[in-house]
N, C-alpha and C positions, 0 to 999 in steps of 0.2 A: 391768101398769100401762101405761096408754095415755100416749104422749109428746104434748106440747102440738103444736097445729098448726103454729105458727111455727117449731119446732125441726125438725119433719119438712121443711118447705119448704127451711130452710137446708141440711139434711143433703142433700136431693135436688139442690139447686143445686150443692153441692160435688161430689156424684158426677157429676153432668151435665158439670160443668166438666173433671172428671178424665177423664171418657170422651172428651170432645172433644179433649182434649190428647193422649190415647193413640191416638185414631184419626188424628190429624194426623201423629204420629210414624209410626205404620204406614204411612200414606199417602206419607210423604217417603221412607222406606225403600223401598217398592214403586216409587215413581216414580224413585228413583235406580237401583233394580235393573234396571228395564226400560227406562230411557232413558239409554244411555251418554253421549250427548253432554251432557246435563244434569250427569251424575255427574263427567265430566271437567272440565266448567266450573267447578263447585264446588270441584274438587280445586285448580284453577289459582289460585282465590282465595286459598288459603293456601300451596300450594307451586308451584314451577316449576323447570324445568331450565335451567341456563345452561351455555354452553360452559366447559370447564376448559382454559385455555391450556397448552400444553406448554412446558417449559423450553427456550429456544432454545439450540442447540449453540454451542460455542466456536469461535473461530478461533484457530488456533496457527500459530507460526512453524515453520520447516522442523525444527527440533529439539526441539519440543514445548512451547516457552514460549508461554504464553497471551497472545495479542494482545487479543482481545476476548471478553468473557464477560458472562453475565447475572447479575448479583448482586441479592440480594433487598433490597428496600426496602419500606416499610410506610406505608399510608395510615391515619392515626388517626381512629377514631370513638369514640363514647361512648354508653353505655346511660344515659342520664339518670335513669331510674326505679330503677336498682339500689341506690345508696346510700340508706339510711334517712334521714329527714328531718334526724334530728340530725347525722349524718355529713356530709350534703350541705351543711348550713348552716355547720358548724364547718370545712369545707375549701373551700368554693367560691370565696372570694376568694384563697386561697393557691394554688388551681389555676389561676384566671384569670391571676394574676399570672406563674406559672410557664410558662403556654402563650404569654403575650405576650412574655416574655423569650427563650423558646426559637425561636418562629416568627417574631418580629418582624414580623408583618403586621397586628396589631391591638392595641388598648390592652388593659389589664386589665379596664377597665370594659366594653369591648365584648365580651370573652369571657364575663364574667359575665352579661351580658345574654343571649348565646346559650345559655349553660347553664341559666339560669333559664327562658327561653322553652321549651327543650326539655322541661324537667321539667314545666311547667305544661301542655304540649301532648301529655304522654305519648309524648314522642319517645325512641326506644331505639336510635337509630343515627345520632347527630348527627356530621357530619364536622367535624374540628377541623384548623386549620392549612391553609397554603396550598401545602405542599410534602410530599414523601414523606420518611419518616424513615429514614435509613441504619441498617443493622444494628448499627453501633458505637455509635449514639445511643440505642438502645432502652433500656439500663440507665438512662440519664438520665431518660427519660420514665417508666420503672417508679416512680421515686421521687418524682414529682409528687403533691401532696396528693390524697387520695381514692383515686387510681389506686394508690398504694402499697399498698393493702389487698389487691391481688392477686399481690403478689411477697414471697417470703420471703427474698430475697437470693442464692439458689442455684439454684432450680429454675425451671421454666417458669411464664410468667406465667397467672395464673387470671383470666379475665374475669368470671366469676361472683361473685367477691369485689371486684375493683377497678373494674369497669365499662368498662374500655378494651377496644376491639376493634382489633386490628392486622390489617388487611387486607394480605396479601402481595401485592407486585407484582415482577415481574422486570424489572429495568432493564438495558439494554445499557451496558457500561462498557469503556472501552479501557484496557488496562493500562500503556500507555506514553504516554498522553495523546493527542496529535495525531500521533504517529508512523505514516507511511504512511497517513493517515486517508482520503485520496482514493481510494486503492487497496482499502482494507478496505471502504469505502463505508458505506452504510445503507440501511435499509427502514423508512419511517415510515407513520403512518396516512393521510397525504395522497396516498399513492400514489407517493412518490418511491422509487426503487429503482435504486441504482447500486453500482458496485464489486463486491466479492467477497460482500458481504452480499446484494446484489441478484440476482447471478448464480446463487448457491447457496442462495438463500432456501427453495427445495423440499426441501433436505436439513436446513438449519439449523432450520426451524420445527417440525418434528415433526409429530405428529398430535394434535390436540386431542381431550380427553375430555368427559364430561358429568357435571354434579353438580347435585344437588338443593339448592334454596335454601327457606328458610321465611320467611313474613311474620311480623314480630314487632311491627309497629305500622300506623298508618293512612296514614303518608306513603309516597310511591312508592320512597323509598330504604330504608325499613324493611325490608330483606331480609338474613338471615344464612345462611351455609351450614348445611345439615342433612345428617346422615349418613344414607345410603340404600343398601340392598343392591344397588339398580339403578344406582348410581354407576359411570361408566367412567372409568378413569385414564388420563390423557394418555400418549402415547409421546413421550418427549423427542427432541429433534432431534440429528442427527449433528454430530460436531465436524468441521470443515474444516480440514485441514493445509496450509498454504500453503507456497510455496518461499522466503518471505522470511527473511532473516537479520537480526536485531535489531541486531547490531553493524554490519554493512555498511550497513543502512538509516539508521542514526544518523548514520554517517560521511558518507554521501551527503546527507542534509538539512542537516548542519552545514556541510559544505564549500559546498554551493549557496548555502545561506541567507547565509553569510558573503561570498561573491563578489558576490551580487546586492546586499548592503547598501553595497558600495564605491562605487556610482554611482546617483544619483536618476534616470538615464535608463533604467534596467532596469525592465521592466514584469513580468517573470517568467522562468521558466527550468525546465529538467528534468534529472534524472541517473539513468541506468539502468545496472544492473550484472546481467549474465547469466552463468550458468555455461555455459562452452563446449559441453561434451559433451552436456548434457541440454536446454539452453535454458531451465532453471529460473531465474526472475527473482529474484535475492538482494536487489535494492534498486531502489525506483522512486520518486523524489521529484519532486514538482511544486510550484513555489512561484509565487504570483501576488501581485503588490503590491496591498494593500488602501488604502481610502481614507486611512488613519491613517499609512501609509507601512511598516507591517509586512508581512510576507510569510506567506501561509497556503496551505494545499493547496485551493484554491478552483476550480482548474481542472486537468484532466488533460491537460497539454500531451503527455506521452509518447505516448499513443495517440489523443487527440482532436484534434490540430492538425496538418494536412498542409499543409506549406509547400515552398518551393523550397529544397532542401538546401544548394545552393552547392557547394564545392569537395570536400566529402565524397562527392559523386557522381562525381567524377572517377576514383574506383576502378573503377566500372562501365564507364566509358569506356575505361579503360586494358585492362580484362579483354577487352572486345570487340575492341579492336585486337590484342591478343596472340592471342586464340583465332582470329581470322581470319588470322593470319599476316601482318598488314600492317606490324608494326613489331617492333623489338627493343630492349631497354632501352638498348643502346649507339648507336642511331641518333641523328643530330643533327637538331635543330629551330632555327630561327632565330626567336628571340622579339623580335628587332629591339630597339627601345627602349622596349618595354613598351607599344607601341599598334599596333594593326592593324585597319584598317577593311575590312569585307567587306559588300556590298551596302548601303552607307550606315550600317552599324552598326559602332560602334567597340568592340573588344575591348581591354581594358587590364589591366595587371598592377598591383597595388596599391602596389608598391615600386620601380616604375622597370623598365626592360629589363635583360635577362641576357645578350643577344647569342645566338650560337650555343651551345647546350648539349644534352645528351643527353636521350633520354625520362626516364630515371632522375632526372635533375636537373629536368626540367619538372614531374615528380610531386612532388618533394621541395619544390620552390619554389613549387608550386601556381601554375604560370603559365597564366593565361587564354588569353593569346595563343598559347602552345604547343599547348594542347588545342584551341582553336578552329581552329588550322591543320591539325593532325592529322586532325581530323573532316572538314573541307573537302577536304583531299588525297585521303583514302581512301574517304570514303563519299558525296560528291556524286554522284548518279546511282545510288547503291547504298543510298538511305537506308532502304528496307524491310529490307536485310540488318542494319543497324545496330539498328533498333527490335526485329527479331525476336530479336536477341541480348540485349537488356534484357529482353524478355519472357521468354526461355528462363531467365534468372536470377531470374524470378518477381518482378520489381520492380514490375509492374502489377497484382498480386493482393493482396487484403486477407489479413490473417493469420488471420482467424476466431478471435479470442481467446476466452479463457474468461470475460472480462468485457466487458461492452457499451460502446458510445461509440467505437468505432473508427472514424476517418475514412478515407475512400477515397483510394488513391493515383491519380495521373494521369501516364501516359506516352502522349502523343498518337501516334496513328498517321499515316502519311503522307497519308491521305485525310480527315483531320480538317480541318474547314472553318477552324480557326485556325491550321493549319500554314502557315508561311511559309518564305521563303527563307533565313531566318537561324535557323530552329527547330533545325537540325542542329548548328551550332557552339554555340548556346546551350545545347542540352541536354548537350552534352559537358562544359560548365562548370558544370553543376547548375541551370540555369534551364529554365523552360517544362517543369518536372516537378514533381510534388508527391508528398512522401513524409512519414510521420510519423516521429518520432525512433525509435520502435520498429521501425519497417520499416527504415530505415537500419542501425540496430543488428543486426537480424536478418541483414541481408545481410553486414555486417562479420563477424558471428559464424560465418557459414558459411565464409568465408575462414580464419578461425582454426581451424575444425572440419575442415580437410582438404577443403573443398568441399561437405560435408554441411549442408544447410540445414534447421534444426529449428524447430518452432514454439515461440515463447516461451510458458512455462507458469508460472501463477501458483498453481495448487493441485495437489497431488500425491496426496492421500488424503481419503476420507471415513471417519471411525471412529466406532464406537459403543463407549465404553469404550476397551478395548484391541483390540477386534476391528476389523480393516480391512473396510469394507463395499464400497468402490470404490476402485480405484488407477487413477491417470491415468498412462499411459505416455507417454514422449517421442514426438511425432509428427514424421515426416519430411516437409518439403515438398518437397525435392529431394535426391536421393542424390548429385548432383554439379552444381554451378553451372557449372564449367569444368574443363579438364584439370589434372593434377597439375604438369605442367611450367609452365602459366601460374600456378598458385598459388605455385609456388617463386619466380617472378619479381615477382609482386605482394607476397609476403611481404618480399622484400628491399626493394622500394620503400617499403612502409610502415615498416619499420625505419629506412630512409634518412631519412624525414621527421623522426624523433625524434633520430636520431644528427647530422644535418647540416642538416635542413630547417627548415620553419616551426614545428616543435615542439621544437627542440633545446633549449628552456629547461626542458623536463621530462626531459631525459636523466638516467639514474641508472646508475652503475656497479654497484649492487647487484642490480638486476634490470632486464631490458630490456622496454621498451614498443614496440609497433608501432602506428602509428595514422595518422590524417589529420586536418588541421584544415579548418575551412570558415568562411568569411566571406561570408555570403549578404546581398546588398541586398535587403530585403524590400519589396514592393509596398505602398503605403498603402491604407487602406480604399477609397479612391476608384479604385483600380486602377492608379494610376501609381507611379513610384518618386521623385518629388519632384525638385527640382533638386539641384546638386551640393552646396549648402551644407547642405541638410537632407535627412538620410536616416534610414532604419530598418534596423537591422543585426540579424543573427542569428548570432553567433559560435559555433562548435561544434567539438567534437572527437570522433571516434569511433575505437576501437582496441581492443587486448587485450593481455593480459600473463599471465605471463611470455613474451616472444615466442618464446623457444626451444621452449616447450611450453605453449601458451596453455591457461590454466585459466578465465580470466574475460574476458569482453568488456564494453564499456561505451560509453556516449555521454553527452555533456553538450551541451546546447543552451541558450543564453540568448536572450532576446528584449528588444530596446530599444524605447523610444518614439521617434518622430521626434526627431532630435537633430542638432547640428552636429558632435558629436564621432564619432570612429572607434572602433570596437570590433572587433579581430581575434580569430580562433579560437584562434591560439597564445598570445595574451597573456592572454585572459580565459576560455575554456573549458577548454583544456588544463591549467591549474594546478588547476582543480576535479577533473578526472579523475586527476591525479597525487596530490592530497590523498588522495582515496578509495582509490587503489591502494596507497599507502603504509601506509594502515590495514590493508588486506588483507595486504600483505607482511608486516607485523608479527607476524600469526598464522600465518605460513607459513615458519618459519626453514629449512626444507628448500629454499627457493629460492636460499639462498646457494650451493648446489652448482650452480646454473644460470649463475653469473656467466660462467664459461668458455664460449666459444661451441663449438658442436659442430663435428665434423670437416667436415661438409658446409658449415655456415655460415661456418666459417673459411676454406674453400676459396673460397666466394663473395666473401668480404671481400678476400682477397688479389687475386682476379681484378680487383677494382674499385680496386686500389691503395689500399686503406683499412684494410688489417689492422692489428691492435693486437697488442702483444707480450703472450702470455698471461702471467698472474700466476703466482706460485709456487703449488703444490698447497696447498690450504687446510688440509689435515690437519697440516702441518708448522709452521704458525705458529698461535700462540694469538690467536683472535678476541676482540674486545671484547664482553662480554654485559652490561655496564652498561645499565640501562634496560629490559631485557628481563625478561619473566615467568620463574618457575622453569622451566616447562615448556620454553620457548623455549631457555633457556640449558642445561638438561639435554640437549636434542637436539643442539645444537650441540657441546657439550663431550664428552659420552660417545660420539658417533659418531667423535670423534677419539682415542678410547681412553683418555680421562682418567677418574680417580676424582674424583667431586664430593662434597664436604661443603658444607652450608649450614645458615644459621641465620636466623630470622625469617620474615616472609612479605611478599608483595606483589611488588615489582619489585627487581632487582638493584641494588644502590648501590655496591658494592665487590667486587672480586675480588682474590685474593691474589697472583696471577701478572699482570704486566701484559700488555696486548695486543701481539702482534708477538714474544713470547717463543718461542724455538724449543722445542718440546714432544716428549715420547717417551711412547709407550704405557705405561700404568700409573701415570704421574704423577698426583699429587694436587692438586687445587685447591679453595679454599675460597671460598664465595660469602656475602656479607652482604645480606639482603632487607630492605626496609623498605616 
């Protein structure tokens, strides 16, 4: 039977169309096969690789406590096509209200409009909210209408059921809020790189990987992660172990902030505590007054501001005089009535004259007249010898710290164009030289460390998990800044400042502090020092403790605005130092054994007619342990041969035997803790 002509034409047209479609498919395959550029471009339309950022390493305190870490937070997006029409319409208003209440950035009506527009335009990756969601907030969001279809209350969220897409972001978070924030630093997308975060960014950031993403819509943001065998996982960053001690850092910041708050004339200050033997910085606090009157770590005074240090620099002048054999501590100096003019420049003592006193007393009383006279008498005509001595003590070189931002020191040589006839005596009193607080502390730490100057250290190790990848050892700047004979004399002088001199207000019979006050008159920004009624002060104190066997060194420097008021180092900076030292002392009960002076020190004290009668041996009298921790109390009592029973936890509030009781080995004492 022959088919009608019109049917044959129709069938022929269908076959022809199918043949054309087949040929086009074959042509496309061949084109892609033999044209790699076109093939790759086509692939990019649907898939692309993006950098998969590594988890940034943590920054740890010296004992492993986490100071800074990267915590996961989440960007919320939604596949607006996933819920069916019935589910969407029944829940869109409830979801909009929930989003509005949670983010508080848009009204419920505005959120409903975003969701409906997303659905109408086939959007599968709509951003919701103006902020990231914290991990602890996820469970709340899981329970929003519509989204709750992807969560069963216990397991992981299923985006294919609930439509929510939680894109993970690692956010840098400080465990102790603003503690040491300036030193810990930051690295941001604007290129700002400061502190430990900046200096060790190369180790912290790790190595990024790569991950394939798939397009799921027409919008440029409609891309979601896709699993690919060619994905390269990132290598997470190393953890950076700092030298910071959380408790000492907290004590330094608390004491510094409290002192600055006592006067509106202060514009800022810094306090640094260093471990003597290693140079490890246990605390570094920097406080700058903000426009609202509060204080924040907005500037690193400790390493970034080089100023005239004032009387703390007299230690360097004293060492030079002693090393050159030009003076002895018993030599006499006429400080007159507190004023002395040299080449039309007047040198003055803050609290009047002291008459004829010893070099030891000149240092203890911080006499400007005394030091200016000593410099002129012994170094005029030999100025190069004096400057060379300062250079030999490494006071003119930068410390090359592990973190950036260090200001440069300045100690002029005699051929400098700004050298004048009064430069020598001015330098002996701490003027016409520039040092940062960290540089001054490093010098004092060398005296405490038997003359061995070590570089301040902020980071001790880089770790990957428990494995140490790099260890930073203590670097020695100078094996000896001066002779042992000179060290013994300046050690005695520094103790005298606290025992009888300008810092006697911080003297403590429990443990001894050695140090020096400073009260520098700062130059105004215009270059001058102002008139006598308006001045800008820099009270300071640098020293170490316990003096008999130095474990820690420290410095406190405060900065005032131009003011009519006076601010002295002994009255303002030294108490901050003492408060920090007391905090450290409380965690070192073994220091109580250091109260008695050593034989050598006792001989020195007797020689100067200032010997004190030694107390009775500590182990025959019961000490008070009220207020101490159990660990501290056990150390003190068990070392005296006592059997200790205790109840409760916290600090000792009561002891069964009163302090001062004569004790015998094997005796029992009961402690009550709360």
